[in-house]
Backbone as a printed PyTorch tensor [residue, N CA C, xyz], in Angstrom:
tensor([[[ 38.6590,  55.5950,  69.9030],
         [ 39.7530,  54.7360,  69.5290],
         [ 39.9150,  54.8540,  68.0200]],

        [[ 41.1420,  55.0790,  67.6190],
         [ 41.3920,  55.2260,  66.1900],
         [ 41.8280,  53.8900,  65.6170]],

        [[ 41.2760,  53.5490,  64.4880],
         [ 41.6150,  52.2930,  63.8270],
         [ 42.3090,  52.5720,  62.5130]],

        [[ 43.2060,  51.6760,  62.1350],
         [ 43.9290,  51.7860,  60.8890],
         [ 43.7670,  50.4900,  60.1150]],

        [[ 43.6430,  50.6060,  58.8290],
         [ 43.5320,  49.4140,  57.9880],
         [ 44.8250,  48.6050,  58.0340]],

        [[ 45.9640,  49.2900,  57.9160],
         [ 47.2750,  48.6570,  57.9490],
         [ 48.1580,  49.4090,  58.9300]],

        [[ 49.0900,  48.6920,  59.5420],
         [ 50.0400,  49.3300,  60.4510],
         [ 51.3330,  48.5300,  60.4580]],

        [[ 52.4470,  49.2310,  60.6010],
         [ 53.7450,  48.5720,  60.7340],
         [ 54.0210,  48.4290,  62.2230]],

        [[ 54.1440,  47.2020,  62.6820],
         [ 54.3450,  46.9330,  64.1020],
         [ 55.5700,  46.0390,  64.2520]],

        [[ 56.5500,  46.4710,  65.0740],
         [ 57.7240,  45.6120,  65.2840],
         [ 57.2970,  44.2610,  65.8450]],

        [[ 58.0660,  43.2230,  65.5560],
         [ 57.6760,  41.8880,  66.0130],
         [ 57.7860,  41.7170,  67.5210]],

        [[ 58.2470,  42.7290,  68.2250],
         [ 58.3080,  42.6710,  69.6910],
         [ 56.9350,  42.9160,  70.3030]],

        [[ 55.9730,  43.3460,  69.5030],
         [ 54.6510,  43.6820,  70.0040],
         [ 53.6000,  42.7810,  69.3860]],

        [[ 52.5540,  42.5580,  70.1520],
         [ 51.3860,  41.8700,  69.6260],
         [ 50.3850,  42.9300,  69.1970]],

        [[ 49.7270,  42.6950,  68.1160],
         [ 48.6430,  43.5750,  67.7230],
         [ 47.4000,  42.7240,  67.5320]],

        [[ 46.2570,  43.3300,  67.6640],
         [ 45.0120,  42.5810,  67.5570],
         [ 43.9230,  43.5070,  67.0710]],

        [[ 42.8580,  42.9270,  66.6230],
         [ 41.6810,  43.6930,  66.2580],
         [ 40.4720,  43.0490,  66.9120]],

        [[ 39.4610,  43.8470,  67.1420],
         [ 38.2590,  43.3460,  67.7830],
         [ 37.4470,  42.4970,  66.8080]],

        [[ 36.8380,  41.4640,  67.3440],
         [ 35.8950,  40.6760,  66.5530],
         [ 34.6670,  41.5370,  66.2910]],

        [[ 33.9220,  41.1870,  65.2730],
         [ 32.7620,  41.9810,  64.8540],
         [ 31.7020,  42.1370,  65.9430]],

        [[ 31.6430,  41.1920,  66.8920],
         [ 30.6020,  41.2710,  67.9230],
         [ 30.9400,  42.2700,  69.0330]],

        [[ 32.1210,  42.9000,  68.9310],
         [ 32.5370,  43.8730,  69.9410],
         [ 32.6440,  45.2600,  69.3300]],

        [[ 32.3230,  46.2780,  70.1210],
         [ 32.4140,  47.6760,  69.7060],
         [ 33.7160,  48.2360,  70.2980]],

        [[ 34.7190,  48.5180,  69.4590],
         [ 36.0120,  48.9860,  69.9830],
         [ 35.9010,  50.2090,  70.8920]],

        [[ 35.0180,  51.1540,  70.5560],
         [ 34.8710,  52.3650,  71.3590],
         [ 34.4030,  52.0690,  72.7830]],

        [[ 33.7230,  50.9460,  72.9660],
         [ 33.2690,  50.5570,  74.3020],
         [ 34.4630,  50.3830,  75.2440]],

        [[ 35.5960,  49.9720,  74.7100],
         [ 36.7740,  49.6520,  75.5230],
         [ 37.6750,  50.8480,  75.7880]],

        [[ 37.4050,  51.9920,  75.1750],
         [ 38.2550,  53.1730,  75.3760],
         [ 38.4490,  53.4900,  76.8530]],

        [[ 37.3530,  53.5330,  77.5970],
         [ 37.4330,  53.8800,  79.0120],
         [ 38.2850,  52.9080,  79.8050]],

        [[ 38.1680,  51.6330,  79.4880],
         [ 38.9960,  50.6420,  80.1860],
         [ 40.4760,  50.9490,  80.0110]],

        [[ 40.8640,  51.2180,  78.7770],
         [ 42.2780,  51.4480,  78.5080],
         [ 42.7360,  52.8220,  78.9810]],

        [[ 41.8810,  53.8380,  78.8690],
         [ 42.2430,  55.1690,  79.3520],
         [ 42.4330,  55.1870,  80.8650]],

        [[ 41.6410,  54.4060,  81.5810],
         [ 41.7220,  54.3560,  83.0480],
         [ 42.6450,  53.2420,  83.5490]],

        [[ 43.3240,  52.5630,  82.6270],
         [ 44.2750,  51.5020,  82.9560],
         [ 43.6270,  50.3700,  83.7520]],

        [[ 42.3730,  50.0910,  83.4690],
         [ 41.6500,  49.0100,  84.1360],
         [ 42.3710,  47.6820,  83.9420]],

        [[ 42.9040,  47.4840,  82.7560],
         [ 43.6190,  46.2500,  82.4380],
         [ 44.9640,  46.1750,  83.1650]],

        [[ 45.5720,  47.3300,  83.4140],
         [ 46.8930,  47.3610,  84.0410],
         [ 46.9090,  46.7570,  85.4340]],

        [[ 45.8200,  46.9450,  86.1480],
         [ 45.7590,  46.3940,  87.5040],
         [ 45.7630,  44.8660,  87.4690]],

        [[ 45.1290,  44.3010,  86.4590],
         [ 45.1240,  42.8440,  86.3210],
         [ 46.4590,  42.3360,  85.7830]],

        [[ 47.0800,  43.1190,  84.9220],
         [ 48.3360,  42.6870,  84.2990],
         [ 49.5380,  42.8400,  85.2260]],

        [[ 49.4190,  43.6420,  86.2610],
         [ 50.5510,  43.9160,  87.1440],
         [ 51.1810,  42.6390,  87.6980]],

        [[ 50.3840,  41.6400,  87.9370],
         [ 50.9290,  40.3990,  88.5040],
         [ 51.7740,  39.6180,  87.4950]],

        [[ 51.6310,  39.9230,  86.1910],
         [ 52.3720,  39.2020,  85.1570],
         [ 53.6090,  39.9510,  84.6670]],

        [[ 53.6960,  41.2260,  84.9500],
         [ 54.7420,  42.0640,  84.3620],
         [ 56.0860,  41.8140,  85.0330]],

        [[ 57.0800,  41.5700,  84.1920],
         [ 58.4520,  41.4370,  84.6530],
         [ 59.3120,  42.3210,  83.7670]],

        [[ 60.3950,  42.8150,  84.3160],
         [ 61.2940,  43.6510,  83.5300],
         [ 62.2840,  42.7530,  82.8100]],

        [[ 62.7650,  43.2310,  81.6830],
         [ 63.7350,  42.4620,  80.9030],
         [ 65.0560,  42.3230,  81.6370]],

        [[ 65.9160,  41.4390,  81.1620],
         [ 67.2140,  41.1750,  81.7930],
         [ 68.0880,  42.4240,  81.8190]],

        [[ 67.9060,  43.2900,  80.8390],
         [ 68.7110,  44.5090,  80.7800],
         [ 68.1440,  45.6160,  81.6610]],

        [[ 67.0320,  45.3840,  82.2820],
         [ 66.3540,  46.4030,  83.0970],
         [ 66.2240,  47.7050,  82.3140]],

        [[ 65.7960,  47.5750,  81.0640],
         [ 65.7080,  48.7280,  80.1780],
         [ 64.3590,  49.4340,  80.2440]],

        [[ 63.5240,  49.0350,  81.1830],
         [ 62.2230,  49.6750,  81.3270],
         [ 61.1350,  49.0520,  80.4720]],

        [[ 61.5100,  48.1390,  79.5760],
         [ 60.5090,  47.4610,  78.7720],
         [ 59.8190,  46.4080,  79.6220]],

        [[ 58.5410,  46.2620,  79.4530],
         [ 57.7930,  45.2860,  80.2280],
         [ 57.5240,  44.0670,  79.3660]],

        [[ 57.8450,  42.9200,  79.8880],
         [ 57.6430,  41.6770,  79.1590],
         [ 56.4030,  40.9750,  79.6980]],

        [[ 55.5100,  40.6540,  78.8040],
         [ 54.2860,  39.9510,  79.1840],
         [ 53.8860,  39.0660,  78.0150]],

        [[ 53.4190,  37.8920,  78.3200],
         [ 53.0540,  36.9690,  77.2460],
         [ 51.6680,  37.3170,  76.7020]],

        [[ 51.4230,  36.8880,  75.4820],
         [ 50.1040,  37.1140,  74.8770],
         [ 49.0280,  36.4090,  75.6970]],

        [[ 49.3310,  35.2070,  76.1840],
         [ 48.3410,  34.4620,  76.9720],
         [ 47.9610,  35.2340,  78.2330]],

        [[ 48.9650,  35.8430,  78.8910],
         [ 48.6740,  36.6250,  80.0860],
         [ 47.8470,  37.8610,  79.7440]],

        [[ 48.2270,  38.5220,  78.6480],
         [ 47.4700,  39.7190,  78.2490],
         [ 46.0120,  39.3810,  77.9640]],

        [[ 45.7930,  38.3340,  77.2080],
         [ 44.4250,  37.9880,  76.8270],
         [ 43.6580,  37.2710,  77.9350]],

        [[ 44.2980,  37.0650,  79.0870],
         [ 43.5930,  36.4520,  80.2130],
         [ 42.8530,  37.4930,  81.0570]],

        [[ 43.0860,  38.7650,  80.8050],
         [ 42.4110,  39.7830,  81.6090],
         [ 40.9080,  39.7690,  81.3080]],

        [[ 40.1460,  40.2140,  82.2750],
         [ 38.6910,  40.2100,  82.1470],
         [ 38.1950,  41.6560,  82.1490]],

        [[ 37.5100,  42.0200,  81.0820],
         [ 36.8870,  43.3310,  80.9770],
         [ 35.3800,  43.0990,  80.8860]],

        [[ 34.6360,  43.4060,  81.9460],
         [ 33.1910,  43.1690,  81.9050],
         [ 32.5690,  43.8320,  80.6770]],

        [[ 31.8350,  43.0470,  79.9160],
         [ 31.2850,  43.5150,  78.6480],
         [ 29.8770,  42.9770,  78.4430]],

        [[ 28.9470,  43.8590,  78.1140],
         [ 27.6120,  43.3620,  77.7470],
         [ 27.7320,  42.4840,  76.4940]],

        [[ 26.9900,  41.4090,  76.4500],
         [ 27.0670,  40.5150,  75.2880],
         [ 26.3630,  41.0920,  74.0730]],

        [[ 25.4370,  42.0000,  74.2920],
         [ 24.6810,  42.6000,  73.1960],
         [ 25.4790,  43.7540,  72.5900]],

        [[ 25.7980,  43.6590,  71.3020],
         [ 26.6030,  44.6790,  70.6180],
         [ 25.9170,  46.0440,  70.6370]],

        [[ 24.5930,  46.0720,  70.4900],
         [ 23.8600,  47.3450,  70.5280],
         [ 24.0110,  48.0270,  71.8860]],

        [[ 24.0020,  47.2310,  72.9380],
         [ 24.1720,  47.7950,  74.2810],
         [ 25.5830,  48.3660,  74.4480]],

        [[ 26.5850,  47.6530,  73.9270],
         [ 27.9570,  48.1690,  73.9490],
         [ 28.0210,  49.5220,  73.2440]],

        [[ 27.3620,  49.5980,  72.0720],
         [ 27.3790,  50.8360,  71.2810],
         [ 26.7070,  51.9730,  72.0290]],

        [[ 25.5780,  51.6920,  72.6800],
         [ 24.8660,  52.7260,  73.4320],
         [ 25.7160,  53.2400,  74.5930]],

        [[ 26.3710,  52.3310,  75.2870],
         [ 27.2340,  52.7290,  76.4080],
         [ 28.3980,  53.5640,  75.8910]],

        [[ 29.0280,  53.1170,  74.8060],
         [ 30.1590,  53.8460,  74.2230],
         [ 29.7230,  55.2480,  73.8000]],

        [[ 28.5610,  55.3410,  73.1650],
         [ 28.0490,  56.6400,  72.7220],
         [ 27.7660,  57.5510,  73.9150]],

        [[ 27.1510,  57.0090,  74.9380],
         [ 26.8420,  57.7850,  76.1400],
         [ 28.1220,  58.3260,  76.7790]],

        [[ 29.1220,  57.4670,  76.9300],
         [ 30.3700,  57.8840,  77.5630],
         [ 31.1220,  58.9020,  76.7110]],

        [[ 31.1250,  58.7100,  75.3950],
         [ 31.8190,  59.6850,  74.5450],
         [ 31.0760,  61.0260,  74.5510]],

        [[ 29.7540,  60.9880,  74.6380],
         [ 28.9820,  62.2320,  74.7470],
         [ 29.3280,  62.9730,  76.0380]],

        [[ 29.4610,  62.2250,  77.1280],
         [ 29.8540,  62.8440,  78.3970],
         [ 31.2500,  63.4350,  78.3080]],

        [[ 32.1710,  62.7450,  77.6180],
         [ 33.5170,  63.2870,  77.4190],
         [ 33.4610,  64.6070,  76.6630]],

        [[ 32.5950,  64.6840,  75.6550],
         [ 32.4390,  65.9210,  74.8870],
         [ 31.9040,  67.0460,  75.7670]],

        [[ 30.9050,  66.7330,  76.5860],
         [ 30.3280,  67.7440,  77.4840],
         [ 31.3930,  68.2360,  78.4680]],

        [[ 32.1570,  67.3040,  79.0180],
         [ 33.2250,  67.6790,  79.9560],
         [ 34.2470,  68.5670,  79.2640]],

        [[ 34.6230,  68.1970,  78.0310],
         [ 35.5790,  69.0040,  77.2770],
         [ 35.0660,  70.4060,  77.0200]],

        [[ 33.8010,  70.5200,  76.6060],
         [ 33.2200,  71.8320,  76.3520],
         [ 33.1290,  72.6550,  77.6320]],

        [[ 32.7510,  72.0060,  78.7320],
         [ 32.6750,  72.7200,  80.0040],
         [ 34.0580,  73.1660,  80.4700]],

        [[ 35.0820,  72.3700,  80.1860],
         [ 36.4520,  72.7570,  80.5390],
         [ 36.8640,  74.0090,  79.7750]],

        [[ 36.5110,  74.0630,  78.4750],
         [ 36.8180,  75.2580,  77.6820],
         [ 36.0450,  76.4600,  78.2070]],

        [[ 34.7900,  76.2390,  78.5660],
         [ 33.9700,  77.3220,  79.1080],
         [ 34.5640,  77.8250,  80.4220]],

        [[ 35.0010,  76.9020,  81.2820],
         [ 35.6020,  77.2890,  82.5580],
         [ 36.8680,  78.1140,  82.3250]],

        [[ 37.7030,  77.6810,  81.3860],
         [ 38.9220,  78.4390,  81.0850],
         [ 38.5830,  79.8440,  80.5990]],

        [[ 37.5670,  79.9680,  79.7370],
         [ 37.1540,  81.2770,  79.2260],
         [ 36.6380,  82.1600,  80.3650]],

        [[ 35.8710,  81.5800,  81.2750],
         [ 35.3510,  82.3590,  82.4070],
         [ 36.4730,  82.7920,  83.3470]],

        [[ 37.4750,  81.9410,  83.5430],
         [ 38.6240,  82.3180,  84.3760],
         [ 39.3770,  83.4900,  83.7520]],

        [[ 39.5380,  83.4490,  82.4210],
         [ 40.2130,  84.5540,  81.7400],
         [ 39.3880,  85.8330,  81.8250]],

        [[ 38.0780,  85.7050,  81.6910],
         [ 37.2040,  86.8670,  81.8240],
         [ 37.3190,  87.4530,  83.2230]],

        [[ 37.2890,  86.5970,  84.2280],
         [ 37.4080,  87.0540,  85.6190],
         [ 38.7370,  87.7790,  85.8240]],

        [[ 39.8040,  87.2020,  85.2910],
         [ 41.1240,  87.8100,  85.4270],
         [ 41.1430,  89.2070,  84.8000]],

        [[ 40.5580,  89.3090,  83.6000],
         [ 40.5010,  90.6110,  82.9360],
         [ 39.6860,  91.6200,  83.7200]],

        [[ 38.5420,  91.1940,  84.2450],
         [ 37.7020,  92.0890,  85.0420],
         [ 38.4020,  92.5240,  86.3200]],

        [[ 39.0970,  91.6060,  86.9480],
         [ 39.8210,  91.9320,  88.1840],
         [ 40.9140,  92.9550,  87.8990]],

        [[ 41.5800,  92.8130,  86.7490],
         [ 42.6290,  93.7740,  86.3890],
         [ 42.0310,  95.1460,  86.1280]],

        [[ 40.8140,  95.1930,  85.5640],
         [ 40.1590,  96.4900,  85.3220],
         [ 39.6620,  97.1110,  86.6210]],

        [[ 39.1230,  96.2860,  87.5090],
         [ 38.5920,  96.8040,  88.7810],
         [ 39.6830,  97.2170,  89.7490]],

        [[ 40.7620,  96.4690,  89.7380],
         [ 41.8430,  96.7120,  90.6810],
         [ 43.1660,  96.8350,  89.9190]],

        [[ 43.3450,  97.9310,  89.1980],
         [ 44.5860,  98.0700,  88.4350],
         [ 45.7940,  98.1630,  89.3700]],

        [[ 46.8670,  97.5530,  88.9540],
         [ 48.0900,  97.6020,  89.7500],
         [ 48.8550,  98.8530,  89.3610]],

        [[ 49.3100,  99.5400,  90.3820],
         [ 50.0740, 100.7540,  90.1180],
         [ 51.5050, 100.3730,  89.7870]],

        [[ 52.0710, 101.0630,  88.8100],
         [ 53.4620, 100.8500,  88.4490],
         [ 54.3100, 101.7750,  89.2780]],

        [[ 55.2970, 101.2110,  89.9770],
         [ 56.1190, 102.0260,  90.8940],
         [ 57.2130, 102.7590,  90.1740]]])
């Protein structure tokens, strides 16, 4: 999760920052997997113009429950573990792509296509 010291936010949006007892990176997975969206679905209504904007009150947004260890160190360890797994998955994805390209090249050498 990227944090900014200052940001320009239109007054149509709420912005917030985590209290010191919470590790922001711990929540990345919740938001990436839309864990909060399933809880918020019951509150979401479309605007009168049906413009695709979703209207939800701050009270409804902050009423969602995200299971969180109370110990900040535990949050940090979980966040670190999950981000490490994301890195491993990313590296393995690059490795898989490289192996697929290698296979493709080898197949073209073993079985050249004749030009008619």
